[in-house]
C-alpha positions in Angstrom: -2.3 -1.6 -5.7 -5.2 -2.5 -8.0 -6.2 1.0 -8.8 -2.6 2.3 -8.9 -1.3 -0.4 -11.3 -4.4 -0.3 -13.5 -4.2 3.5 -13.8 -0.5 3.4 -14.6 -1.2 0.9 -17.4 -3.9 3.1 -18.9 -1.6 6.1 -19.0 1.3 4.0 -20.3 -0.9 3.0 -23.2 -1.6 6.6 -24.1 2.1 7.4 -24.0 3.7 4.3 -25.4 1.0 2.2 -27.0 -0.4 4.8 -29.4 1.2 6.6 -32.4 1.1 9.5 -32.2 1.2 9.5 -28.4 -1.3 11.2 -26.3 -0.7 13.3 -23.2 -3.8 13.4 -21.0 -3.1 16.7 -19.2 -5.7 16.2 -16.4 -4.8 13.0 -14.5 -6.6 13.3 -11.2 -8.8 11.1 -8.9 -12.1 12.3 -10.4 -11.0 11.2 -13.9 -10.2 7.6 -12.8 -13.5 5.7 -13.1 -14.1 2.2 -11.6 -16.2 -0.7 -12.9 -18.0 -3.1 -10.7 -14.8 -5.1 -10.2 -13.0 -1.9 -9.2 -10.9 -1.9 -12.3 -9.7 1.7 -13.1 -10.4 3.5 -16.4 -8.7 6.7 -17.4 -11.4 9.1 -18.6 -12.1 12.7 -19.7 -9.9 13.4 -22.6 -11.2 17.0 -23.1 -7.8 18.5 -22.4 -5.7 15.7 -24.0 -3.0 16.7 -26.5 -1.6 14.6 -29.3 2.2 14.7 -29.6 4.6 13.5 -32.3 7.4 11.1 -31.5 9.9 12.5 -29.0 8.2 15.9 -29.1 7.0 18.4 -26.6 4.4 21.1 -26.8 4.6 24.7 -25.5 1.5 26.6 -24.7 0.7 29.9 -23.1 -2.5 28.5 -21.8 -1.8 25.9 -19.0 -4.6 23.5 -18.5 -5.2 20.9 -15.7 -6.2 20.8 -12.1 -4.5 22.8 -9.3 -2.5 20.4 -7.2 -1.9 17.9 -9.9 -0.1 20.1 -12.5 3.6 19.6 -13.0 5.6 22.6 -11.8 7.5 23.0 -15.1 4.3 22.9 -17.1 2.7 25.5 -14.8 5.7 27.8 -15.1 6.8 27.4 -18.7 3.9 25.8 -20.5 6.2 23.0 -21.6 4.1 19.8 -22.0 5.2 16.2 -22.6 4.7 12.8 -21.0 6.5 13.8 -17.8 3.6 16.1 -17.1 1.3 13.2 -16.8 3.9 11.3 -14.8 3.9 14.1 -12.2 0.2 14.1 -12.0 0.1 10.3 -11.5 2.6 10.7 -8.7 0.2 13.1 -6.9 -2.6 10.7 -7.6 -0.6 7.8 -6.0 0.1 9.9 -2.9 -3.6 10.6 -2.7 -4.4 6.9 -2.8 -1.8 6.1 -0.1 -2.7 9.0 2.3 -6.4 9.5 1.7 -5.6 13.3 1.5 -6.5 15.8 -1.2 -3.6 17.4 -3.2 -4.5 20.7 -1.7 -6.5 21.0 1.6 -6.7 24.4 3.2 -8.4 22.9 6.2 -5.2 21.3 7.4 -2.3 23.0 9.3 0.1 25.1 7.3 2.7 22.4 6.8 0.1 20.0 5.5 -1.9 22.0 3.0 0.1 20.9 0.0 0.2 17.1 -0.3 3.4 16.9 -2.3 5.3 19.1 0.2 3.9 17.3 3.2 4.7 13.9 1.6 8.3 14.9 1.0 8.7 16.2 4.6 7.3 13.0 6.1 9.5 10.8 4.0 12.5 13.0 4.9 11.6 12.6 8.6 11.3 8.8 8.1 7.7 8.8 9.2 6.5 6.7 6.3 4.0 4.7 8.4 2.2 8.0 9.1 1.6 8.5 5.4 -0.8 5.6 5.2 -4.5 6.4 5.3 -5.8 5.0 8.6 -9.0 4.0 6.9 -7.3 1.4 4.7 -8.6 -2.0 6.0 -6.2 -4.2 7.9 -3.7 -5.6 7.5 -1.6 -2.6 6.5 0.6 -2.7 3.4 3.8 -4.8 3.9 6.8 -2.5 4.4 8.5 -3.8 1.2 5.4 -2.9 -0.8 4.9 0.5 0.9 8.6 1.4 0.3 8.3 0.5 -3.3 5.2 2.6 -3.8 6.8 5.6 -1.9 9.8 5.3 -4.2 7.6 5.5 -7.2 5.8 8.6 -5.8 9.1 10.4 -5.2 10.4 9.5 -8.7 7.2 10.7 -10.3 7.4 14.1 -8.6 11.1 14.7 -9.2 11.7 18.4 -9.7 13.8 17.5 -12.8 11.2 16.4 -15.3 13.9 14.5 -17.3 14.6 12.2 -14.3 11.0 11.1 -13.9 10.4 7.5 -15.1 8.2 6.6 -18.1 4.8 5.2 -17.3 5.8 1.8 -18.7 8.7 1.7 -16.1 6.3 2.8 -13.4 4.1 -0.2 -14.2 7.0 -2.6 -13.7 8.1 -0.8 -10.5 4.6 -1.1 -9.0 4.3 -4.7 -10.0 7.6 -5.4 -8.3 9.4 -6.9 -11.3 13.0 -8.0 -10.8 14.1 -5.6 -13.5 11.8 -2.5 -12.9 13.0 -0.4 -15.8 12.2 -2.6 -18.8 10.6 -0.7 -21.6 8.2 -3.4 -22.6 4.6 -2.2 -22.8 1.5 -4.1 -22.0 -1.7 -3.1 -23.8 -4.8 -2.6 -21.6 -7.6 -5.1 -21.8 -11.2 -4.2 -22.5 -13.9 -4.6 -19.9 -17.6 -3.6 -19.8 -18.9 -0.5 -18.0 -21.2 -0.4 -15.1 -22.4 2.0 -12.4 -22.6 -0.5 -9.6 -19.7 -1.6 -7.3 -18.5 -3.3 -4.1 -15.6 -2.9 -1.8 -12.3 -2.9 -3.8 -9.7 -5.6 -3.5 -6.0 -4.7 -3.8 -4.9 -6.9 -6.7 -5.8 -6.7 -10.4 -4.5 -6.1 -13.9 -7.2 -4.7 -16.1 -7.4 -1.1 -17.2 -8.5 0.9 -20.2 -9.5 4.3 -21.5 -13.2 5.1 -21.4 -15.8 7.9 -21.1 -17.5 9.2 -18.0 -20.2 6.5 -17.6 -18.4 4.6 -14.8 -18.1 5.7 -11.3 -15.3 8.0 -10.1 -12.8 7.1 -7.5 -12.9 10.6 -6.2 -13.9 11.0 -2.6 
């Protein structure tokens, strides 16, 4: 939960804490860097797009990483905050399952992480979604179900039904009222290239450059 919540707060800051807002366009595991306390930092703003209040952007040149790109952005070029929300949902699935968004070494029904994830949830095999390499004890069912709900909300085929990142933060933190629009600004922390085993609880996040280590496998 540490990396998930911290990353969500970082993206929420880009969407809701800045004016004009910023859409990252390339949220993926290799762009989430970790400091020595395993606090996540959203990095690599080379594809980021500045948007005005309540606006969207249409482009004929879709940018991003295959497997993380929102389907409506890939097909129409329509870009807004919900594009990052979809990518975050894929990233969250990656954290839970330990699988890559696209893996051609897996059986046909498991190549695409989003499709496999939906099928497993539909078959009520949620325990099988959890990466067996996650140290014991496994996530409590209540926590796992909450995270799975966030994943499914983020990858909703209807972009308008996806939650805002600020809402996602509250959902992941388990607030009693998960859809409050309050935004919490990220806290600054120093950068480092060393690390240790991650814990599962934290609050800190920020936006940084590429000098920290990546969480990508």
